[in-house]
C-alpha positions in Angstrom: 0.1 -0.1 -0.1 1.3 3.4 -1.0 1.6 6.4 1.2 -1.5 8.0 -0.3 -3.5 4.9 0.5 -2.2 4.7 4.0 -3.3 8.4 4.8 -6.7 7.7 3.3 -7.1 4.7 5.6 -5.9 6.8 8.5 -8.4 9.6 7.9 -11.3 7.1 7.4 -10.6 5.3 10.7 -10.3 8.6 12.6 -13.7 9.8 11.2 -15.3 6.5 12.2 -14.1 7.1 15.7 -15.3 10.4 16.0 -18.6 9.5 14.8 -19.1 6.8 17.3 -19.8 8.6 20.5 -21.1 7.4 23.6 -22.9 9.1 26.5 -23.7 7.9 30.2 -27.5 7.6 30.9 -27.0 9.4 34.1 -25.6 12.4 32.4 -28.5 13.1 30.2 -31.1 15.8 31.0 -34.4 16.8 29.9 -34.3 16.9 26.1 -36.6 19.6 25.3 -39.3 21.6 26.7 -42.1 24.1 25.7 -45.4 25.8 26.5 -48.6 25.6 24.7 -52.2 26.7 25.4 -53.8 23.5 24.2 -52.4 20.3 25.5 -49.5 17.8 24.9 -50.8 14.3 23.5 -48.6 11.4 24.1 -49.7 8.2 22.0 -47.9 5.1 22.1 -48.2 1.5 20.5 -46.3 -1.8 21.5 -46.6 -3.8 18.1 -43.8 -6.4 19.1 -43.7 -7.5 15.5 -41.7 -6.5 12.4 -44.6 -4.4 11.2 -46.6 -1.9 13.1 -48.6 1.3 13.0 -50.0 4.1 15.1 -53.1 6.0 14.0 -53.9 9.3 15.7 -56.8 11.7 15.3 -55.5 15.2 15.5 -58.0 17.3 17.7 -59.8 19.8 15.7 -59.1 22.5 18.4 -55.2 22.0 17.6 -55.4 25.0 15.6 -51.7 25.5 15.9 -49.5 22.5 16.0 -46.4 23.6 17.8 -44.4 20.4 17.6 -45.0 16.6 16.6 -42.3 14.1 17.5 -42.2 10.5 16.6 -40.1 7.9 18.5 -39.8 4.4 17.2 -37.8 1.8 19.3 -36.7 -1.5 17.6 -35.3 -4.4 19.3 -31.9 -5.3 17.5 -31.7 -9.0 18.8 -28.4 -8.5 20.9 -26.0 -6.0 22.1 -23.4 -7.4 19.9 -22.8 -6.3 16.4 -23.6 -9.5 14.8 -27.4 -8.5 14.7 -28.8 -5.7 12.6 -31.9 -4.6 10.8 -33.1 -2.4 8.1 -36.3 -0.1 8.8 -38.6 1.8 6.7 -40.8 4.6 8.3 -43.8 6.2 6.6 -46.3 8.9 7.2 -49.8 8.8 5.9 -52.0 12.1 6.3 -54.8 13.8 4.4 -52.4 15.0 1.9 -51.1 11.5 1.2 -48.8 8.7 2.3 -45.0 9.4 2.2 -41.9 7.5 3.3 -39.9 9.6 5.9 -37.1 7.4 6.6 -35.1 4.2 5.5 -32.9 3.2 8.2 -29.9 1.0 8.9 -30.1 -0.2 12.4 -26.4 -1.3 13.0 -23.3 0.0 14.6 -19.9 -1.5 15.4 -20.0 -0.6 18.8 -22.1 -2.3 21.5 -22.3 -3.0 25.1 -24.8 -4.5 27.7 -24.0 -1.9 30.5 -26.4 0.9 29.5 -24.0 2.9 27.4 -25.7 4.8 24.7 -24.1 4.8 21.1 -25.0 7.4 18.5 -25.7 5.6 15.1 -26.4 9.1 13.4 -28.1 12.5 14.3 -31.5 10.9 15.2 -30.8 7.2 16.1 -29.0 5.8 19.2 -28.5 2.4 20.4 -28.7 1.3 24.0 -28.0 -2.1 24.9 -30.0 -4.1 22.2 -32.4 -1.3 21.3 -32.4 1.2 18.5 -34.3 4.3 19.1 -35.3 6.7 16.0 -36.7 10.3 16.4 -38.5 11.9 13.7 -40.0 15.6 13.7 -43.1 15.7 11.4 -44.4 18.9 12.6 -44.2 20.6 9.3 -46.0 17.7 7.6 -49.1 17.9 9.7 -49.5 21.6 10.3 -53.0 22.6 9.7 -54.4 19.1 9.5 -56.3 19.4 12.9 -59.5 17.4 12.7 -57.9 14.8 10.6 -56.3 11.4 11.0 -52.6 10.4 10.4 -50.8 7.0 10.6 -47.3 6.4 11.3 -46.3 3.0 9.8 -42.9 1.1 10.7 -41.6 -2.0 8.9 -38.3 -3.7 9.8 -36.4 -6.4 7.6 -33.2 -8.4 7.6 -29.9 -6.7 7.2 -27.7 -8.5 4.9 -25.0 -10.7 6.5 -26.5 -10.0 9.9 -28.7 -12.0 12.3 -32.2 -10.5 12.5 -34.8 -10.1 15.1 -36.4 -6.6 14.2 -39.3 -6.4 16.6 -41.0 -3.2 16.9 -41.0 -2.3 20.7 -42.7 1.2 20.5 -44.2 3.7 18.2 -44.8 7.0 20.1 -46.0 10.2 19.0 -45.8 13.5 21.2 -47.9 16.4 19.7 -48.0 19.7 21.3 -50.6 22.2 20.1 -52.3 25.6 20.8 -55.8 25.9 20.8 -56.1 29.9 20.7 -57.1 30.5 24.3 -55.3 31.8 27.1 -54.5 28.6 28.8 -50.9 27.7 29.8 -49.4 24.0 29.8 -45.6 23.8 30.4 -44.1 20.6 29.2 -40.7 18.7 29.4 -39.7 15.8 27.1 -36.9 13.3 27.9 -36.6 10.7 25.2 -33.3 9.3 26.3 -32.8 5.6 26.6 -31.8 4.9 30.1 -30.9 1.3 31.1 -30.1 0.4 34.8 -30.0 -2.5 37.0 -30.3 0.1 39.9 -31.7 3.3 39.2 -31.7 6.5 36.9 -32.6 10.0 37.4 -34.4 12.5 35.2 -34.4 16.0 36.1 -37.1 18.5 34.8 -36.2 22.2 34.9 -39.4 23.5 36.6 -37.5 25.7 39.1 -39.1 28.9 37.5 -42.7 27.7 37.9 -44.5 29.0 41.0 -48.0 28.7 39.9 -48.8 24.9 39.8 -52.3 23.5 39.5 -51.9 20.0 38.0 -49.0 18.0 37.0 -49.2 14.7 34.8 -46.3 12.4 34.6 -46.0 9.9 31.7 -43.3 7.3 31.7 -42.6 4.6 29.1 -40.2 1.8 29.9 -39.1 -0.9 27.5 -38.6 -3.8 30.2 -39.9 -6.9 30.8 -41.2 -5.8 34.3 -42.1 -2.5 35.8 -40.1 -0.4 38.0 -40.7 1.7 41.2 -40.8 5.5 41.0 -40.1 8.5 43.2 -40.8 12.1 42.4 -38.9 14.7 44.6 -37.9 11.8 46.8 -41.7 10.6 47.3 -42.8 7.2 46.1 -45.5 8.1 43.4 -47.8 5.1 44.2 -50.5 3.8 41.6 -50.7 5.3 38.2 -54.0 6.7 36.9 -53.3 4.8 33.6 -51.2 1.7 33.1 -50.5 -0.4 30.3 -48.1 -3.4 29.7 -47.1 -5.4 26.7 -44.0 -7.3 25.4 -41.3 -5.4 27.1 -43.3 -2.4 27.4 -44.5 -0.5 30.5 -46.8 2.6 30.2 -47.7 4.6 33.2 -49.4 8.1 33.7 -49.4 9.6 37.1 -51.3 12.7 38.9 -48.2 14.2 40.8 -49.6 17.6 41.5 -49.1 16.9 45.2 -45.4 16.1 44.8 -44.5 19.2 42.9 -42.5 21.8 44.7 -42.8 25.5 44.0 -39.5 27.1 42.9 -37.6 23.6 42.5 -36.7 21.4 39.8 -38.5 18.1 39.5 -36.7 14.9 40.1 -37.8 11.6 38.8 -36.1 8.7 40.3 -36.7 5.3 38.2 -35.7 2.2 40.2 -35.4 -1.5 39.1 -37.3 -3.7 41.5 -36.9 -7.0 39.6 -34.9 -9.9 41.0 -32.3 -12.1 39.2 -29.2 -11.4 37.3 -30.9 -10.2 34.3 -33.5 -8.0 35.7 -33.3 -4.3 34.6 -35.1 -1.3 33.9 -35.0 0.8 30.8 -36.8 4.1 30.5 -37.2 5.3 26.9 -39.7 8.5 27.2 -40.5 10.5 30.0 -43.0 13.5 29.6 -44.0 15.9 32.3 -46.9 18.2 31.8 -47.7 21.0 34.2 -50.7 23.2 34.0 -50.9 26.5 36.2 -53.9 27.3 38.2 -56.1 29.0 35.7 -57.9 32.0 37.7 -59.6 34.8 36.2 -60.4 38.1 38.3 -62.1 41.3 37.6 -62.9 44.1 39.6 -65.6 46.9 39.6 -65.7 50.2 41.7 -69.3 51.0 43.3 -70.0 53.4 40.5 -68.6 52.7 37.0 -64.9 53.6 37.1 -65.0 56.1 39.9 -63.6 56.3 43.5 -65.6 58.0 45.7 -64.1 60.9 47.9 -64.9 61.8 51.3 -65.7 57.9 52.2 -64.3 54.5 51.9 -64.8 52.5 48.7 -66.3 48.8 48.6 -64.8 47.1 45.5 -66.7 44.1 44.0 -64.4 41.3 43.0 -65.4 38.3 40.7 -63.1 35.4 40.7 -62.9 32.1 39.3 -60.4 29.3 39.5 -60.2 25.8 38.1 -58.5 24.5 41.3 -60.7 23.8 44.5 -58.5 25.3 47.2 -58.2 28.3 49.6 -56.8 31.6 48.0 -55.8 34.9 49.3 -57.3 37.9 47.6 -55.8 41.3 48.1 -56.8 44.8 47.1 -54.3 47.4 46.3 -54.6 51.2 45.8 -51.8 52.9 44.1 -49.5 50.0 44.6 -50.4 49.6 48.5 -52.2 46.7 49.9 -55.3 48.3 51.7 -57.3 45.1 52.3 -57.1 41.3 51.8 -59.0 38.2 52.8 -58.9 34.5 52.3 -61.7 32.6 50.4 -62.5 28.9 49.5 -63.0 28.6 45.7 -64.8 25.4 44.6 -62.9 25.0 41.1 -66.1 25.6 39.0 -68.1 28.6 39.9 -67.5 32.2 39.9 -67.6 33.8 43.4 -68.4 37.5 44.1 -66.8 39.0 47.0 -66.3 42.8 48.5 -63.3 44.3 49.7 -63.2 47.7 51.1 -60.5 50.4 50.6 -60.5 52.3 53.9 -58.7 55.2 52.6 -60.8 58.6 52.9 -59.7 60.8 50.2 -60.4 64.6 50.7 -63.3 66.1 49.2 -62.2 69.4 47.3 -62.5 71.2 44.1 -60.4 68.4 42.2 -63.2 66.0 43.1 -65.8 67.7 40.8 -67.0 66.3 37.8 -65.2 67.7 34.9 -62.1 68.9 37.0 -58.5 67.8 36.7 -59.4 64.9 38.9 -56.8 62.9 40.8 -56.6 59.3 39.8 -56.4 55.9 41.7 -55.3 52.9 40.5 -56.8 49.8 42.1 -55.5 46.3 41.5 -56.8 42.8 42.7 -54.2 40.1 43.2 -55.5 36.3 43.6 -52.7 34.5 45.4 -52.1 30.7 46.0 -49.2 29.5 48.2 -48.2 33.2 48.1 -47.9 33.3 44.4 -50.2 35.7 42.3 -52.2 33.4 39.8 -54.3 36.3 38.5 -54.6 39.9 38.7 -56.8 42.9 37.3 -56.5 46.5 37.5 -58.0 49.7 36.6 -57.3 53.5 37.2 -60.2 55.5 38.0 -60.7 59.3 38.8 -61.8 60.4 42.4 -65.1 62.1 42.5 -67.5 63.1 45.2 -70.8 61.0 45.1 -73.4 63.6 45.2 -76.0 61.0 45.9 -74.5 60.4 49.3 -75.8 63.7 50.7 -74.6 67.4 50.9 -72.1 66.4 53.7 -70.0 64.7 51.1 -70.2 67.2 48.4 -68.2 70.2 47.2 -68.7 72.7 48.3 -70.8 71.2 51.1 -74.0 73.1 51.6 -76.9 71.7 53.4 -80.5 73.0 54.4 -80.5 76.6 55.4 -83.1 78.4 57.6 -85.6 80.5 55.4 -88.4 82.0 57.4 -89.9 82.0 60.9 -93.5 83.2 60.7 -96.3 83.7 63.3 -100.0 83.5 62.3 -103.3 83.0 64.1 -105.1 80.8 61.4 -103.6 77.9 59.8 -101.3 76.8 56.9 -102.5 75.5 53.7 -100.4 73.3 51.2 -101.5 72.8 47.7 -99.2 70.4 45.7 -99.9 69.8 41.9 -100.4 66.2 40.7 -98.3 64.2 38.3 -99.8 65.8 35.1 -97.8 68.8 36.0 -94.6 67.3 35.4 -93.3 69.0 32.3 -90.0 67.9 30.5 -88.4 69.5 27.4 -88.8 73.0 26.6 -92.5 72.9 28.0 -93.4 75.5 30.6 -96.3 75.3 33.0 -99.5 77.2 33.8 -101.0 76.2 37.3 -104.1 77.4 39.1 -104.1 77.5 42.7 -107.3 78.2 44.4 -107.3 80.1 47.7 -110.6 80.1 49.7 -110.4 82.2 52.8 -113.2 83.2 55.2 -114.0 86.8 55.6 -112.1 87.0 59.0 -108.9 85.6 57.6 -106.0 87.5 55.8 -102.8 86.2 54.3 -99.7 86.4 56.1 -97.2 84.8 53.7 -97.2 82.7 50.6 -94.5 80.9 48.8 -94.2 78.6 45.6 -91.7 75.9 45.4 -90.8 74.8 42.0 -88.6 71.5 42.2 -86.8 70.4 38.9 -84.5 67.7 37.6 -82.1 66.9 34.6 -80.8 70.5 34.0 -78.3 70.2 31.2 -75.5 71.9 32.7 -73.2 71.0 29.8 -75.0 73.4 27.5 -77.0 76.1 29.7 -76.3 78.0 32.7 -78.4 76.7 35.8 -79.2 79.5 38.2 -82.4 81.1 39.7 -83.1 83.3 36.6 -83.6 80.0 34.4 -87.3 80.6 34.5 -89.6 83.6 33.6 -92.4 83.6 36.1 -95.6 85.5 36.7 -98.2 85.1 39.3 -101.6 86.8 38.7 -99.9 88.6 35.8 -97.3 90.1 38.1 -93.6 89.2 37.6 -92.2 87.6 40.5 -88.5 87.0 41.4 -86.7 84.0 43.3 -86.7 84.2 47.0 -84.4 81.2 47.0 -82.4 78.7 44.9 -80.9 75.5 45.7 -79.4 72.8 43.7 -77.4 69.6 43.7 -75.9 67.1 41.2 -74.9 63.6 41.2 -71.4 64.3 40.0 -71.0 60.9 38.6 -70.5 59.7 35.0 -71.4 61.5 31.9 -74.4 63.2 33.4 -72.9 64.0 36.5 -73.4 67.7 36.2 -77.0 67.5 35.4 -78.6 69.5 38.1 -81.7 68.9 40.4 -83.1 71.6 42.6 -85.7 73.9 43.6 -86.5 77.7 43.1 -88.6 79.5 45.5 -90.9 82.3 44.9 -92.5 84.6 47.5 -96.1 85.5 46.2 -97.2 87.1 49.5 -98.1 90.5 47.8 -99.9 88.8 44.7 -101.8 86.0 46.3 -105.7 86.7 46.5 -108.9 84.8 47.3 -110.1 82.8 44.5 -108.1 81.4 41.5 -104.5 82.3 41.1 -102.7 81.8 38.0 -98.9 80.7 38.2 -97.1 80.7 34.7 -93.6 79.5 34.2 -91.6 79.7 31.0 -88.2 77.9 30.5 -85.5 80.0 29.1 -83.9 77.2 27.7 -85.1 73.6 26.8 -84.2 72.4 30.1 -84.7 71.3 32.9 -87.7 69.0 33.5 -90.1 70.4 36.2 -91.7 68.4 38.9 -95.1 69.7 40.1 -95.0 72.7 41.9 -96.3 73.5 45.4 -98.1 76.6 46.8 -97.7 77.2 50.5 -99.5 80.0 52.5 -100.3 81.1 56.1 -103.2 83.4 57.1 -104.6 85.1 60.2 -108.0 84.6 61.7 -109.6 87.3 63.8 -110.5 86.0 67.2 -108.4 83.0 67.2 -107.3 81.8 70.5 -104.2 80.2 69.2 -101.1 81.3 67.6 -99.1 79.1 65.3 -95.4 79.4 64.2 -93.9 78.0 61.3 -90.0 77.4 61.1 -88.8 76.8 57.5 -85.7 75.4 56.1 -85.0 75.1 52.3 -82.7 73.2 50.3 -82.3 70.3 47.7 -80.3 67.4 48.2 -80.3 64.6 45.7 -79.9 61.1 47.1 -79.8 57.6 45.8 -79.1 54.5 47.5 -77.6 52.7 44.4 -74.2 52.1 43.5 -73.4 51.7 47.3 -71.9 48.5 48.1 -70.5 49.8 51.4 -73.9 50.1 52.6 -73.5 53.4 53.9 -76.5 55.2 55.3 -77.4 57.8 52.5 -79.1 60.7 54.1 -79.6 64.5 54.0 -78.9 66.0 57.4 -80.7 69.1 58.7 -81.6 70.8 61.9 -84.7 73.1 62.8 -84.4 75.2 65.8 -87.7 76.2 67.3 -89.3 77.9 70.6 -90.9 74.8 72.2 -91.9 76.5 75.4 -95.5 76.0 76.2 -96.6 74.6 72.7 -99.9 72.7 72.5 -98.8 70.7 69.6 -96.2 70.4 66.9 -96.3 68.9 63.1 -93.3 68.1 60.9 -93.8 68.7 57.2 -91.1 67.1 54.7 -91.3 67.6 51.0 -89.6 65.4 48.4 -89.8 64.9 44.6 -89.4 61.5 42.7 -90.3 60.0 46.0 -91.4 56.4 45.1 -92.9 53.8 47.3 -90.4 52.3 49.9 -87.7 54.7 49.0 -87.1 56.5 52.3 -87.4 57.0 56.0 -87.5 60.1 58.1 -85.9 60.3 61.3 -86.5 63.1 63.8 -84.6 63.2 67.1 -83.7 59.5 66.6 -87.4 58.6 66.2 -87.9 56.7 62.9 -90.9 56.8 60.6 -90.3 54.2 57.8 -91.2 53.8 54.3 -93.0 57.4 54.3 -93.1 57.7 50.6 -95.9 56.7 48.1 -95.4 58.8 44.9 -93.8 58.2 41.6 -90.7 59.2 39.8 -92.9 62.2 38.5 -94.5 63.5 41.6 -93.9 66.0 44.4 -94.9 64.4 47.8 -95.3 65.4 51.2 -94.8 63.6 54.6 -96.5 65.2 57.6 -96.6 63.8 61.1 -97.3 65.0 64.6 -94.2 65.4 66.6 -95.7 67.0 69.8 -94.3 64.5 72.1 -90.8 64.2 70.4 -90.0 68.1 69.6 -87.3 69.9 71.1 -85.9 73.4 70.7 -83.1 71.9 68.6 -84.4 69.3 66.1 -82.1 67.0 64.2 -83.8 65.6 61.0 -82.4 62.8 58.9 -83.8 62.4 55.3 -82.8 58.6 54.5 -82.8 57.3 51.1 -83.2 53.7 50.8 -84.0 53.2 47.1 -83.3 54.9 43.7 -83.0 58.7 42.8 -85.0 61.0 45.3 -85.0 64.8 45.9 -85.0 65.8 49.4 -86.6 69.4 49.5 -88.0 72.0 52.0 -88.9 71.1 55.6 -91.2 72.8 58.1 -92.1 72.5 61.7 -95.3 74.1 62.7 -96.1 74.6 66.5 -99.5 75.7 68.1 -99.7 77.9 71.3 -102.3 79.5 73.1 -102.8 83.2 71.6 -101.7 85.8 74.0 -104.5 87.1 76.1 -105.4 90.7 75.4 -105.5 93.0 78.4 -106.4 96.4 79.4 -104.1 98.3 82.0 -105.3 100.8 84.2 -102.7 102.7 86.5 -103.4 105.1 89.2 -102.1 108.6 89.1 -100.1 109.0 92.2 -99.2 112.5 93.8 -97.6 112.1 97.1 -95.1 113.3 99.5 -91.7 111.8 99.8 -91.8 108.5 101.9 -95.6 108.7 102.5 -95.8 105.1 102.2 -98.5 105.3 99.2 -98.4 102.8 96.4 -98.6 103.3 92.6 -101.3 100.8 91.7 -101.9 99.2 88.2 -105.0 97.2 87.7 -105.1 94.6 84.8 -108.1 93.1 83.2 -108.4 90.4 80.4 -110.7 90.8 77.3 -113.4 89.3 79.4 -113.1 92.2 82.1 -111.6 89.7 84.5 -108.7 90.5 86.7 -105.4 89.0 85.6 -103.5 87.3 88.3 -99.7 86.6 88.4 -98.8 88.8 85.7 -95.4 90.0 85.8 -95.3 93.8 84.6 -92.3 96.0 83.7 -92.3 99.5 85.0 -89.8 101.7 83.2 -89.7 104.8 85.6 -87.9 107.8 84.3 -86.1 110.8 86.3 -85.6 113.1 83.8 -84.0 111.4 80.7 -82.7 108.6 83.0 -84.8 105.7 83.8 -84.8 102.5 86.0 -86.6 99.2 85.5 -88.8 97.9 88.1 -91.0 94.6 88.2 -94.4 94.0 89.8 -96.8 91.3 89.7 -100.6 91.5 89.7 -102.3 89.8 92.7 -105.6 87.8 92.6 -107.5 91.1 92.3 -105.5 91.9 89.1 -103.6 94.7 90.9 -99.9 95.3 90.9 -98.4 97.8 93.5 -95.3 99.6 93.1 -94.3 99.9 96.6 -91.4 102.3 96.1 -93.3 105.1 94.5 -93.1 107.5 97.4 -89.4 106.7 97.7 -88.7 108.3 94.2 -86.9 111.6 94.1 -88.6 114.6 94.4 -90.4 115.5 91.0 -92.6 113.9 88.2 -91.7 110.6 87.1 -93.1 109.1 83.9 -93.9 105.4 84.1 -94.0 103.1 80.9 -95.9 99.9 81.6 -95.1 96.7 79.7 -94.7 92.9 79.9 -92.2 90.4 78.8 -94.9 87.5 79.1 -95.7 86.5 75.6 -98.9 84.9 76.8 -100.3 88.3 77.2 -100.8 91.3 75.1 -100.1 94.4 77.1 -100.0 97.6 75.1 -97.5 100.1 76.5 -99.3 102.2 79.0 -97.9 105.7 80.3 -98.8 107.3 83.7 -97.1 109.6 86.0 -95.9 109.6 89.8 -95.5 113.1 91.2 -93.4 113.3 94.6 -93.4 116.3 96.8 -90.9 117.1 99.7 -92.4 115.5 102.9 -93.9 117.7 105.5 -92.5 117.2 109.1 -93.4 117.7 112.8 -90.4 119.5 114.5 -89.9 119.7 118.3 -86.8 121.9 119.5 -87.5 122.7 123.2 -85.7 125.7 124.6 -83.1 125.0 127.0 -80.8 126.8 129.8 -77.4 125.5 130.4 -74.3 126.2 132.2 -71.1 127.5 130.6 -68.7 124.6 129.3 -71.1 121.9 130.8 -71.8 119.0 128.5 -75.5 119.5 127.6 -77.3 119.0 124.4 -79.9 120.8 122.3 -82.3 118.3 121.0 -84.2 118.4 117.7 -86.9 115.7 117.0 -88.3 115.4 113.5 -91.4 113.2 112.5 -93.0 112.8 109.0 -96.2 114.4 109.2 -98.0 112.0 106.9 -96.9 108.9 108.7 -96.2 110.4 112.2 -93.0 108.3 112.1 -89.6 109.5 113.1 -87.5 110.7 110.3 -84.3 109.0 111.0 -80.9 109.7 109.3 -81.4 113.0 107.9 -79.4 116.0 108.1 -80.9 119.0 110.1 -79.1 122.3 110.1 -79.1 124.8 112.9 -78.4 128.6 112.6 -77.3 129.5 116.2 -76.9 133.3 116.8 -74.7 135.1 119.1 -75.8 138.6 118.9 -76.2 139.3 115.4 -73.5 136.9 114.4 -74.4 133.3 113.7 -72.8 129.9 113.1 -74.4 126.9 111.3 -74.2 123.5 112.7 -75.1 120.3 110.9 -76.5 117.5 112.9 -78.1 114.1 112.0 -81.1 112.4 113.3 -80.9 108.9 115.1 -83.2 106.0 114.5 -85.8 107.9 116.8 -85.6 111.0 114.7 -83.6 112.9 117.2 -80.5 115.1 116.3 -78.3 116.4 119.2 -76.0 119.6 119.5 -73.4 120.0 122.1 -73.8 123.3 124.1 -70.5 122.9 125.9 -68.8 125.4 123.3 -71.2 128.2 123.2 -70.6 131.5 125.0 -72.4 132.8 128.1 -75.4 134.5 126.7 -78.9 133.9 125.1 -78.6 132.3 121.6 -81.4 132.3 119.1 -81.8 129.0 117.1 -83.3 128.6 113.8 -84.1 125.0 112.7 -84.4 124.0 108.9 -83.8 121.1 106.6 -80.5 119.8 105.3 -82.0 117.1 103.2 -83.9 118.0 99.7 -86.7 115.5 100.5 -88.0 116.9 103.8 -89.4 120.3 104.7 -88.2 121.2 108.2 -88.6 124.4 110.1 -88.7 125.6 113.8 -87.3 128.3 116.1 -85.9 128.0 119.4 -83.2 129.3 121.9 -80.4 128.4 124.1 -79.4 130.2 127.3 -75.9 129.9 128.6 -75.2 131.2 132.2 -72.2 131.1 134.6 
């Protein structure tokens, strides 16, 4: 052989050596993996002849075949190279039949220790078996709903011993069906022979959401093995099939899976004898995650309520019966969570409340630059999110929950407090007065008063709804109104809006007109024309009060006006939907009290009224087009300050004006007859006032106020009539000297006392003065005495100043002395000179007239 021939032989031998590679079964890992939405079908047959086929019906739902792999395993007869075989593989589809392979199943190398020898890029040999692999994906794409057949024939190879029995024909088909399901799968098609055990690792460590797991294993052994997954014995399979050197097992290993870990399959030979062994040729793991769907909805479509918490409705369903954690997040923060048991079949509805109370301000008004909130719901199983949903919604105040939660916040306001001696009349028009579109209204109100009655006050209330604030200006001048041909202007205007959705700025409210100066007995014509073709008008109401001559009672009406749109819909949180108000009255001495509450759109069973914590349930019986009144006696529960809650329990209702009317006895008319008093000071005479009622009977126990003037200044005194109807001002004679005007009135509202004027004249008091003459020795302690008595009362005048003009010759000296409790004043004579002293006595007090003459004689 020449050098060239030697080189060629060397290269050929080197290439053969390179082409014959062997791999230890223990080193082989999962061969391939994937993810589909439909399924992974594993179909096998065990012909155990030299000719066999597998027929398979491709599912109609296999809209996209992602992979289709055929595995064929043929028994060569021996691990030695003295055996060989040829094989033909064909594929029959709806498009025809084609041969896909013509194989030579022989290799020089061989062993009986489980070593794997590569025959070519798609065939290997282990012990005495040849395993072939064919990818037929492209040949069957688009053939869903049709049948395919894989046919295998083996025949003798020249110069080789032949067995050629077909142990296995297998098809693994993975497809998508167009839905959102997810199935992860792993395929290990490595021949693994062992007399002890072999391990297969499936790379599942990235899976955290595991619902079900199905493990399929095909062993081409005379006996079956024993199997562990993640260190635990699997147990009985859900499907088992055996044949000639063929063992098929399918297990549900859902309970053996470990979140975040790879899955280890340990296959163990449990046969006895020197020839006992186990050989796996195909292991397929399918894992489907928990399929859960969740959706969330706010209480009102795509809105977060300001000023209150928010209850989110959550719809959740899962295909796994288990306990789940549901958590609600707002702007990325968990605000609530709960655990719930799902049955694996049916949808469950639950509610979670976001307790965050967001401020009601100008940014929460419909149409403003609203703050947004992102709500998210997570469904967790074993702390893994298996489904979630979210939505971003604006923060708006819910005008249907009451003015307390609106912007700006404005409730009912005090309007009028009116007194009258007759009664109140309320005339509400019926449903036929409900006017929509551009239609105005003409109403006739009939007033029928007796000749002894006169109007005190009259008002017309015009409630409305659905004012298109997007196009027109809503205010108190949106109507042109006449009453008995006289133009009248609004006396009050109140509005509200739901603030939610596309119609959130549509207004509801009431306009109030004062018709006191236009109302008359008989028919009264009320004409209202809309400036714009909006709003819709509810039936209007005329309210008037009148006086009646000779009435023995007086009534007081306390009116508060407002308009509060309420609705108990879109209220998952179960809030009490109410309009809060307060009416302050004077409840003293009332005979009775009645509450009047008005509403429009007040349908049956749509509301309660609560006053001072007393509940009146289901008070309405109207329609969506009526204006209605609830009136009830509250005599036993009325207070000076009355808290009223208008509670909405159904759909849209408009809370309107509220009154409390009290009845008291009318004040008794009186006649006052004072005496005219002229008296000297401290005479003890009284200023008397006689009071008679309208029946000329004495009025007992009436407290009178006396405004007593002294010049421009005055002092107030109070006196009370006795059983004879006379009140006495006992201090009259103690007034200062002069004329005093007296104004007589009373603060007692149960009596009518016209201001009465009289006068009290007070003069100086006349006195009786005694000043006896005396003779005393020089420089001896003796006294000159002066005694003073009131001439009118004959009583001593005490504590007044008395002046003495004491003469010595023509000269005199004035002494000022003061009377004691006996009316006597003393002058010491010790310091007078010897001689005769004339004494003139006169008054040192402006209220008394005092005069007398006497003498004092001083001797040695």
